[in-house]
Phi, psi and omega in degrees: 000321179297320179296318181294318178299320178296316180294322179293323176295318178295325178297313180296318179295319180295321179295317180293318179296316179298318179300311183296312182298316183287327174298318178296317180293321177297319179294326181277321184220069180289142176283312174253144171275090189271333188236138179278332183208164182298325181299319180295317178295320180296320179294318178298315179299314183297316182298311183293319184286327176296315177298316179296320179294320177298318178296321180296322178297316180298316179297316182294319185280320189263317194253330185303315179295324178294323177296314180297319180295319179296318179296318180294319179296316179298319181291319182292329184254004178068029180278153170112147180299327182283358179248011179293335176219157181288126182237146170302152183303317183294321180289321176301318180294317179297314179295322177298317177302315183295314183289325176293323182287321178289330173294317178300319176300310183297317179298316178298317180295321177298325180295338177267334186266331182264118184306320180297316180290324179298329177306317181281319185292340179301332178303319180291318184278346182280002179277103180279358177240053186300127175213193185300332180290340178294337177299338180259359188266092177224146176293142181301326178298319177294320179296317179297315181296312182293324180292320179295321181290340178296330184297304177294332178296316179297318180293320183288326184267333184078033178284137177278161182297319182291327176295318180297313181297317181294320177297314181300321180296312181291320181296316182291328176298318178291321179297318176299316181299312187278351171271345185297147179277063182219174176213147176274154171303148188306316182293321178294316179303316182299330181273312188294321184288356172285339183252304183236166178288133182251165176302322180297317181294319185279337175297325177297319180297328181269009172297148178274001173275121194303317179303330176277322177302320181270056177205170174051061183276348187299147179258318180238291179278131184278353185298330185296321178294323176290319182292321183259016171059043175242011180283138178213140177238161177226120181291312180275073187294330180295343180272355178296132175256122184273160173095190177233127188300325184286353179239025182289330182300144184299335180298332179276350185262352175287165179299317177297318179297320178295320180291333178273354185306318180300341181279345180287150179303146180273124174234181176287155184301340180252018182298145180262145178296145178290138179234148183283161174058038177261128177238124179230134179219144175284134184266309180199187184289354178292347176088037182238132174245139182237153174194167179243129181229106174054043181085003178244141175274126178242151178219156176234123174264123181300133184102345177280149181288333179205154183288123176277160174272136185234160180204155178266352186267327184210111188247134178224137178287124178264332178210158179244167182306129179094353177245156188286137173295143181195162171274143175286154174296150181306130177081003183255125178277131176299157187290332184240158179232152179223132177247130181294153182291335175210156184305131177081006183238131172258116178267101185264118183290164177298136179197157177288333176229147186287151167282153180236134184240155179210145169193163179260124179254170181299149184283074179216114182291352183264012179294162183302150180290153178271134180240129178240146176243125179232122180052046177066018175240141183266000000 
């Protein structure tokens, strides 16, 4: 009991120290410019940490004692897979770490695949200003479910209480690190992400483009994503858009809004908010849809994850074959440019996936129609 108390004290101290150090590092060398002013950053920090603190109290009051009791019962009765044979203490601890970490991977993946669980997990992914405080931002319902499932897990595996506390301490330190708004030097990143989850790896997971959202599920050891083929990288990491589009409004970012998130309809992680006065029509077999939205010409290329905004006056390539279609961040110029072969015409080369173009045109719904050519068809 004394050892467990000591480890729990060390766990709280490590979490606080990690929070302070990473907040300072984010302030000095942020990867994304997420906040316009200190007040905005303070409000974001307060919301996430208040929710995280409330969850921590629930875990400490309701579940911590149950975990210790389950571990003691399993040890006294010889329950658990790790007790099928006599193991040295160090080997038992290593195996306990591995099975707890692969369970964390599996639970995280289930939160993305099961619609009921995704309702709660969206609170974590709806943070478009992801930083170290996002590591504490989880819906209370998700915390209760995961904490309750720990009880039969402890009994089935035969994990000791001190192994569980030590794993939780190390795992949360890594979770704080990979949620932080920082980045490692390229050479360091290439080495470190072979062992643990890095900020670069986890930023991809928090992308609002669903194929990226549904990847990189590991919490501590990165090997599980490679082993279970869910690993994904993004070279142009600055182009990642964080958050969930359907929860961008500030009403969803308040503590009350986060707690009400499970009640919102379930959509795909990259779903776009519904907008009024949208008209979309299929033009021809080339796979192009056109419409006018509030003085803007919009188009949908079949196969794109979301409809890009298009224009005949100023065209810029937003994605290339094999990369995800996306909107650029405000004020950010895309890396490549494309000029149509003649005014008002997008000449789209042959490709396995379509190119996506965007530009802002004058606010006039009577501007010329957009014409696209795909595979030599207009």
